[in-house]
N, CA, C and O atoms as CSV, one atom per row, in Angstrom:
chain,resi,resn,atom,element,x,y,z
A,1,UNK,N,N,-201.905,66.472,136.248
A,1,UNK,CA,C,-201.695,67.305,137.588
A,1,UNK,C,C,-202.702,68.551,138.012
A,1,UNK,O,O,-203.314,69.490,137.504
A,2,UNK,N,N,-202.430,67.859,139.413
A,2,UNK,CA,C,-203.679,68.950,140.167
A,2,UNK,C,C,-204.042,70.698,139.760
A,2,UNK,O,O,-203.356,71.138,138.837
A,3,UNK,N,N,-204.510,71.150,140.052
A,3,UNK,CA,C,-204.038,73.315,139.427
A,3,UNK,C,C,-203.717,73.615,141.043
A,3,UNK,O,O,-204.459,73.410,142.004
A,4,UNK,N,N,-202.393,74.158,141.021
A,4,UNK,CA,C,-201.615,74.596,142.262
A,4,UNK,C,C,-202.494,75.885,142.923
A,4,UNK,O,O,-203.048,76.621,142.106
A,5,UNK,N,N,-202.632,76.158,144.193
A,5,UNK,CA,C,-203.091,77.470,144.183
A,5,UNK,C,C,-202.278,78.230,143.862
A,5,UNK,O,O,-201.095,78.028,143.586
A,6,UNK,N,N,-203.102,79.547,143.883
A,6,UNK,CA,C,-203.063,80.521,143.484
A,6,UNK,C,C,-201.785,81.518,143.466
A,6,UNK,O,O,-201.373,82.166,142.504
A,7,UNK,N,N,-201.213,81.466,144.924
A,7,UNK,CA,C,-199.915,81.589,145.410
A,7,UNK,C,C,-199.986,80.831,146.931
A,7,UNK,O,O,-200.847,80.291,147.626
A,8,UNK,N,N,-198.748,81.090,146.994
A,8,UNK,CA,C,-197.894,80.356,148.569
A,8,UNK,C,C,-197.168,81.785,149.021
A,8,UNK,O,O,-197.085,82.814,148.350
A,9,UNK,N,N,-196.663,81.530,150.382
A,9,UNK,CA,C,-195.580,81.605,151.144
A,9,UNK,C,C,-194.123,80.814,151.005
A,9,UNK,O,O,-193.983,79.602,150.836
A,10,UNK,N,N,-193.268,81.632,151.100
A,10,UNK,CA,C,-192.076,80.090,151.120
A,10,UNK,C,C,-190.805,81.320,151.442
A,10,UNK,O,O,-190.660,82.470,151.026
A,11,UNK,N,N,-189.982,80.434,152.405
A,11,UNK,CA,C,-188.861,81.496,152.822
A,11,UNK,C,C,-187.611,80.910,151.948
A,11,UNK,O,O,-187.264,79.812,151.511
A,12,UNK,N,N,-186.952,82.743,151.931
A,12,UNK,CA,C,-186.340,82.593,150.630
A,12,UNK,C,C,-184.752,82.425,151.720
A,12,UNK,O,O,-184.171,83.255,152.418
A,13,UNK,N,N,-184.470,80.961,151.432
A,13,UNK,CA,C,-183.070,80.884,151.772
A,13,UNK,C,C,-181.631,81.821,151.227
A,13,UNK,O,O,-181.205,81.830,150.073
A,14,UNK,N,N,-181.164,82.430,152.176
A,14,UNK,CA,C,-179.192,82.724,152.008
A,14,UNK,C,C,-179.777,84.307,151.966
A,14,UNK,O,O,-178.928,85.073,151.509
A,15,UNK,N,N,-180.976,84.927,152.323
A,15,UNK,CA,C,-181.605,86.577,152.184
A,15,UNK,C,C,-181.104,87.070,153.828
A,15,UNK,O,O,-181.426,86.453,154.844
A,16,UNK,N,N,-180.550,87.882,153.809
A,16,UNK,CA,C,-180.630,88.676,155.112
A,16,UNK,C,C,-181.657,89.171,155.709
A,16,UNK,O,O,-182.410,89.994,155.189
A,17,UNK,N,N,-181.809,88.584,157.171
A,17,UNK,CA,C,-182.707,88.935,157.880
A,17,UNK,C,C,-183.481,90.207,157.717
A,17,UNK,O,O,-182.751,91.169,157.478
A,18,UNK,N,N,-184.980,90.518,157.792
A,18,UNK,CA,C,-185.925,91.404,156.787
A,18,UNK,C,C,-186.369,91.115,155.683
A,18,UNK,O,O,-187.251,91.896,155.326
A,19,UNK,N,N,-186.033,89.952,154.647
A,19,UNK,CA,C,-185.748,89.435,153.080
A,19,UNK,C,C,-185.823,88.036,153.061
A,19,UNK,O,O,-185.128,87.468,152.219
A,20,UNK,N,N,-186.561,87.318,153.855
A,20,UNK,CA,C,-186.623,86.064,154.191
A,20,UNK,C,C,-188.131,85.474,154.083
A,20,UNK,O,O,-188.268,84.278,154.340
A,21,UNK,N,N,-189.037,86.077,153.793
A,21,UNK,CA,C,-190.182,85.685,153.304
A,21,UNK,C,C,-190.585,86.291,151.946
A,21,UNK,O,O,-190.481,87.496,151.712
A,22,UNK,N,N,-191.091,85.310,150.991
A,22,UNK,CA,C,-191.557,85.358,149.647
A,22,UNK,C,C,-192.480,84.755,149.522
A,22,UNK,O,O,-192.743,83.748,150.179
A,23,UNK,N,N,-193.595,85.546,148.111
A,23,UNK,CA,C,-194.530,84.702,147.932
A,23,UNK,C,C,-194.314,84.716,146.398
A,23,UNK,O,O,-193.644,85.550,145.790
A,24,UNK,N,N,-195.024,83.599,145.828
A,24,UNK,CA,C,-194.694,82.903,144.058
A,24,UNK,C,C,-195.821,82.470,144.202
A,24,UNK,O,O,-196.562,81.876,144.986
A,25,UNK,N,N,-195.744,83.026,143.019
A,25,UNK,CA,C,-197.294,83.271,142.190
A,25,UNK,C,C,-197.091,82.186,141.191
A,25,UNK,O,O,-196.091,82.257,140.477
A,26,UNK,N,N,-198.208,80.841,141.005
A,26,UNK,CA,C,-198.239,80.374,140.186
A,26,UNK,C,C,-197.808,80.527,138.697
A,26,UNK,O,O,-198.726,81.049,138.064
A,27,UNK,N,N,-196.862,80.287,138.022
A,27,UNK,CA,C,-197.015,79.826,136.808
A,27,UNK,C,C,-195.974,81.304,136.751
A,27,UNK,O,O,-195.659,81.782,135.661
A,28,UNK,N,N,-195.652,81.735,137.668
A,28,UNK,CA,C,-194.171,83.063,137.430
A,28,UNK,C,C,-192.734,82.614,138.120
A,28,UNK,O,O,-192.650,82.174,139.267
A,29,UNK,N,N,-191.769,82.777,137.339
A,29,UNK,CA,C,-190.766,82.764,137.777
A,29,UNK,C,C,-190.184,83.844,139.013
A,29,UNK,O,O,-190.349,85.050,138.830
A,30,UNK,N,N,-189.415,83.299,140.429
A,30,UNK,CA,C,-189.189,84.430,141.311
A,30,UNK,C,C,-189.935,84.190,141.634
A,30,UNK,O,O,-190.721,83.369,141.162
A,31,UNK,N,N,-190.045,84.934,142.793
A,31,UNK,CA,C,-190.476,85.397,144.090
A,31,UNK,C,C,-190.431,86.903,144.437
A,31,UNK,O,O,-189.382,87.541,144.518
A,32,UNK,N,N,-191.940,87.522,144.678
A,32,UNK,CA,C,-191.861,89.077,145.304
A,32,UNK,C,C,-191.756,88.694,146.834
A,32,UNK,O,O,-192.334,87.736,147.347
A,33,UNK,N,N,-190.591,89.957,147.749
A,33,UNK,CA,C,-190.311,89.859,148.831
A,33,UNK,C,C,-192.102,91.005,149.400
A,33,UNK,O,O,-192.836,91.882,148.944
A,34,UNK,N,N,-191.896,89.933,150.925
A,34,UNK,CA,C,-192.758,90.678,151.683
A,34,UNK,C,C,-191.714,91.703,152.279
A,34,UNK,O,O,-190.533,92.012,152.115
A,35,UNK,N,N,-193.088,92.159,153.269
A,35,UNK,CA,C,-192.649,93.023,154.968
A,35,UNK,C,C,-192.981,92.130,155.548
A,35,UNK,O,O,-193.524,92.564,156.564
A,36,UNK,N,N,-192.996,91.184,155.544
A,36,UNK,CA,C,-193.655,89.898,156.887
A,36,UNK,C,C,-192.288,89.615,158.294
A,36,UNK,O,O,-192.418,89.144,159.424
A,37,UNK,N,N,-191.144,90.111,157.616
A,37,UNK,CA,C,-189.835,89.728,157.984
A,37,UNK,C,C,-189.403,90.945,159.079
A,37,UNK,O,O,-189.832,92.096,159.153
A,38,UNK,N,N,-188.672,90.443,159.670
A,38,UNK,CA,C,-187.613,91.409,160.698
A,38,UNK,C,C,-186.357,90.935,161.145
A,38,UNK,O,O,-186.167,89.740,161.370
A,39,UNK,N,N,-185.353,91.940,161.307
A,39,UNK,CA,C,-183.727,91.365,160.917
A,39,UNK,C,C,-184.279,90.874,162.928
A,39,UNK,O,O,-183.529,90.056,163.459
A,40,UNK,N,N,-185.119,91.241,163.535
A,40,UNK,CA,C,-185.072,90.336,164.897
A,40,UNK,C,C,-185.368,89.149,165.161
A,40,UNK,O,O,-185.244,88.826,166.342
A,41,UNK,N,N,-185.822,88.166,164.241
A,41,UNK,CA,C,-186.424,86.450,165.022
A,41,UNK,C,C,-185.237,86.002,163.896
A,41,UNK,O,O,-184.598,86.349,162.903
A,42,UNK,N,N,-185.550,84.654,165.158
A,42,UNK,CA,C,-184.510,84.043,163.932
A,42,UNK,C,C,-184.918,82.852,163.313
A,42,UNK,O,O,-185.636,82.061,163.924
A,43,UNK,N,N,-184.586,82.667,162.314
A,43,UNK,CA,C,-185.293,81.625,161.031
A,43,UNK,C,C,-186.078,80.676,161.445
A,43,UNK,O,O,-186.692,80.134,160.526
A,44,UNK,N,N,-186.281,80.284,162.455
A,44,UNK,CA,C,-186.999,78.702,163.206
A,44,UNK,C,C,-188.587,79.763,162.935
A,44,UNK,O,O,-189.496,79.569,162.127
A,45,UNK,N,N,-188.365,81.233,164.288
A,45,UNK,CA,C,-189.773,81.850,163.585
A,45,UNK,C,C,-190.675,82.588,162.177
A,45,UNK,O,O,-191.857,82.912,162.062
A,46,UNK,N,N,-189.269,82.675,161.035
A,46,UNK,CA,C,-189.738,82.673,159.881
A,46,UNK,C,C,-190.256,81.743,159.909
A,46,UNK,O,O,-191.461,81.778,160.158
A,47,UNK,N,N,-189.444,80.150,159.610
A,47,UNK,CA,C,-189.970,78.853,159.014
A,47,UNK,C,C,-191.896,78.762,159.033
A,47,UNK,O,O,-192.730,78.530,158.158
A,48,UNK,N,N,-192.001,79.186,161.012
A,48,UNK,CA,C,-193.118,78.886,161.082
A,48,UNK,C,C,-194.429,79.946,160.490
A,48,UNK,O,O,-195.517,79.543,160.080
A,49,UNK,N,N,-193.996,81.329,160.574
A,49,UNK,CA,C,-194.811,82.194,160.394
A,49,UNK,C,C,-195.529,82.082,158.686
A,49,UNK,O,O,-196.621,82.460,158.263
A,50,UNK,N,N,-193.961,81.153,157.754
A,50,UNK,CA,C,-194.506,81.092,156.199
A,50,UNK,C,C,-195.653,80.260,156.662
A,50,UNK,O,O,-196.814,80.594,156.424
A,51,UNK,N,N,-195.208,78.711,157.606
A,51,UNK,CA,C,-196.219,77.749,157.526
A,51,UNK,C,C,-197.739,78.244,157.666
A,51,UNK,O,O,-198.668,77.934,156.921
A,52,UNK,N,N,-197.796,79.339,159.132
A,52,UNK,CA,C,-199.087,79.809,159.610
A,52,UNK,C,C,-199.878,80.974,158.444
A,52,UNK,O,O,-200.975,81.490,158.655
A,53,UNK,N,N,-199.314,81.132,157.630
A,53,UNK,CA,C,-199.518,82.077,156.307
A,53,UNK,C,C,-200.300,81.133,155.616
A,53,UNK,O,O,-201.473,81.499,155.544
A,54,UNK,N,N,-200.057,79.986,155.052
A,54,UNK,CA,C,-199.566,79.066,154.187
A,54,UNK,C,C,-201.372,78.304,154.946
A,54,UNK,O,O,-202.398,78.002,154.337
A,55,UNK,N,N,-201.150,78.259,155.960
A,55,UNK,CA,C,-202.219,77.386,157.012
A,55,UNK,C,C,-203.557,78.310,156.553
A,55,UNK,O,O,-204.694,77.871,156.383
A,56,UNK,N,N,-203.114,79.707,156.400
A,56,UNK,CA,C,-204.351,80.440,156.766
A,56,UNK,C,C,-205.197,80.107,155.002
A,56,UNK,O,O,-206.377,79.899,154.723
A,57,UNK,N,N,-203.831,80.194,154.038
A,57,UNK,CA,C,-205.062,80.225,152.707
A,57,UNK,C,C,-205.311,78.823,151.852
A,57,UNK,O,O,-205.574,78.628,150.665
A,58,UNK,N,N,-205.100,77.884,153.043
A,58,UNK,CA,C,-205.146,76.523,153.096
A,58,UNK,C,C,-204.007,76.230,152.130
A,58,UNK,O,O,-204.358,76.087,150.959
A,59,UNK,N,N,-202.798,76.122,152.381
A,59,UNK,CA,C,-201.810,75.651,150.745
A,59,UNK,C,C,-200.903,74.577,152.085
A,59,UNK,O,O,-200.530,74.766,153.243
A,60,UNK,N,N,-200.870,73.687,151.313
A,60,UNK,CA,C,-200.261,72.454,152.235
A,60,UNK,C,C,-198.747,72.580,151.662
A,60,UNK,O,O,-198.427,72.917,150.522
A,61,UNK,N,N,-197.750,72.163,152.927
A,61,UNK,CA,C,-196.630,72.066,152.521
A,61,UNK,C,C,-195.789,71.649,151.398
A,61,UNK,O,O,-194.698,71.984,150.937
A,62,UNK,N,N,-196.856,70.650,151.084
A,62,UNK,CA,C,-196.157,69.934,149.662
A,62,UNK,C,C,-196.704,70.732,148.417
A,62,UNK,O,O,-196.476,70.310,147.283
A,63,UNK,N,N,-197.234,71.579,148.572
A,63,UNK,CA,C,-197.855,72.070,147.405
A,63,UNK,C,C,-196.617,73.742,147.251
A,63,UNK,O,O,-196.078,74.297,146.293
A,64,UNK,N,N,-196.654,74.128,149.500
A,64,UNK,CA,C,-195.758,74.628,148.878
A,64,UNK,C,C,-194.613,74.853,148.106
A,64,UNK,O,O,-194.296,75.767,147.344
A,65,UNK,N,N,-193.900,73.527,148.569
A,65,UNK,CA,C,-192.924,72.674,148.046
A,65,UNK,C,C,-192.784,73.265,146.573
A,65,UNK,O,O,-192.138,74.207,146.115
A,66,UNK,N,N,-193.719,72.253,145.974
A,66,UNK,CA,C,-194.009,72.423,144.543
A,66,UNK,C,C,-194.542,73.532,143.614
A,66,UNK,O,O,-194.850,73.583,142.423
A,67,UNK,N,N,-194.520,74.710,145.017
A,67,UNK,CA,C,-194.334,75.652,144.022
A,67,UNK,C,C,-193.264,76.773,144.120
A,67,UNK,O,O,-193.151,77.805,143.458
A,68,UNK,N,N,-192.577,76.320,145.049
A,68,UNK,CA,C,-191.491,77.030,144.920
A,68,UNK,C,C,-190.078,76.795,144.017
A,68,UNK,O,O,-189.287,77.610,143.541
A,69,UNK,N,N,-190.114,75.376,143.993
A,69,UNK,CA,C,-189.999,74.713,143.167
A,69,UNK,C,C,-190.467,74.885,141.363
A,69,UNK,O,O,-189.680,75.037,140.428
A,70,UNK,N,N,-191.303,74.838,141.327
A,70,UNK,CA,C,-191.889,75.990,139.704
A,70,UNK,C,C,-191.252,76.845,139.687
A,70,UNK,O,O,-190.787,77.021,138.560
A,71,UNK,N,N,-190.842,77.781,140.626
A,71,UNK,CA,C,-190.955,79.279,140.702
A,71,UNK,C,C,-188.755,79.584,139.910
A,71,UNK,O,O,-188.129,80.423,139.264
A,72,UNK,N,N,-188.433,77.806,140.813
A,72,UNK,CA,C,-187.392,78.337,140.740
A,72,UNK,C,C,-186.048,77.713,138.926
A,72,UNK,O,O,-185.131,78.154,138.234
A,73,UNK,N,N,-187.031,76.342,139.101
A,73,UNK,CA,C,-186.800,75.325,138.024
A,73,UNK,C,C,-187.659,75.526,137.184
A,73,UNK,O,O,-186.825,75.590,136.281
A,74,UNK,N,N,-189.003,75.754,136.437
A,74,UNK,CA,C,-189.975,75.671,135.621
A,74,UNK,C,C,-191.549,75.042,136.366
A,74,UNK,O,O,-191.866,74.363,137.343
A,75,UNK,N,N,-192.025,75.529,135.579
A,75,UNK,CA,C,-193.272,74.771,136.152
A,75,UNK,C,C,-193.538,73.448,135.375
A,75,UNK,O,O,-194.624,72.949,135.670
A,76,UNK,N,N,-192.885,72.827,134.547
A,76,UNK,CA,C,-193.659,71.580,134.139
A,76,UNK,C,C,-192.356,70.727,134.833
A,76,UNK,O,O,-192.340,69.497,134.777
A,77,UNK,N,N,-190.957,71.719,135.681
A,77,UNK,CA,C,-190.114,69.697,135.465
A,77,UNK,C,C,-190.557,69.560,136.642
A,77,UNK,O,O,-191.133,70.170,137.543
A,78,UNK,N,N,-189.923,68.138,136.249
A,78,UNK,CA,C,-190.201,66.857,137.704
A,78,UNK,C,C,-191.066,67.470,138.933
A,78,UNK,O,O,-192.269,67.345,139.165
A,79,UNK,N,N,-190.030,68.194,139.666
A,79,UNK,CA,C,-190.079,68.861,141.011
A,79,UNK,C,C,-191.414,69.680,141.352
A,79,UNK,O,O,-192.028,69.617,142.417
A,80,UNK,N,N,-191.740,70.458,140.242
A,80,UNK,CA,C,-193.197,71.221,140.090
A,80,UNK,C,C,-194.085,70.685,140.131
A,80,UNK,O,O,-194.943,71.399,140.651
A,81,UNK,N,N,-194.604,69.378,139.766
A,81,UNK,CA,C,-195.305,68.362,138.882
A,81,UNK,C,C,-195.098,67.583,140.457
A,81,UNK,O,O,-194.154,67.391,141.224
A,82,UNK,N,N,-197.227,67.134,140.413
A,82,UNK,CA,C,-196.799,66.079,141.328
A,82,UNK,C,C,-197.453,64.362,140.362
A,82,UNK,O,O,-197.255,63.257,140.866
């Protein structure tokens, strides 16, 4: 398994507008909410913002998906591993 990025941005589904962008840190459970979202933007704009933030960090969509899975289900689960 290759080293995951230190952190990535994720869409937090089910959260109310204004609380839909989170940060996942490698090896940690859960996420940290950011203040990058506001309650006036549609979900599609939130998803685009998360993709752009991860692009700036050099994090691929696959890496972000695996990190989100690791933060939710455990870092040793198949969904988090490559």
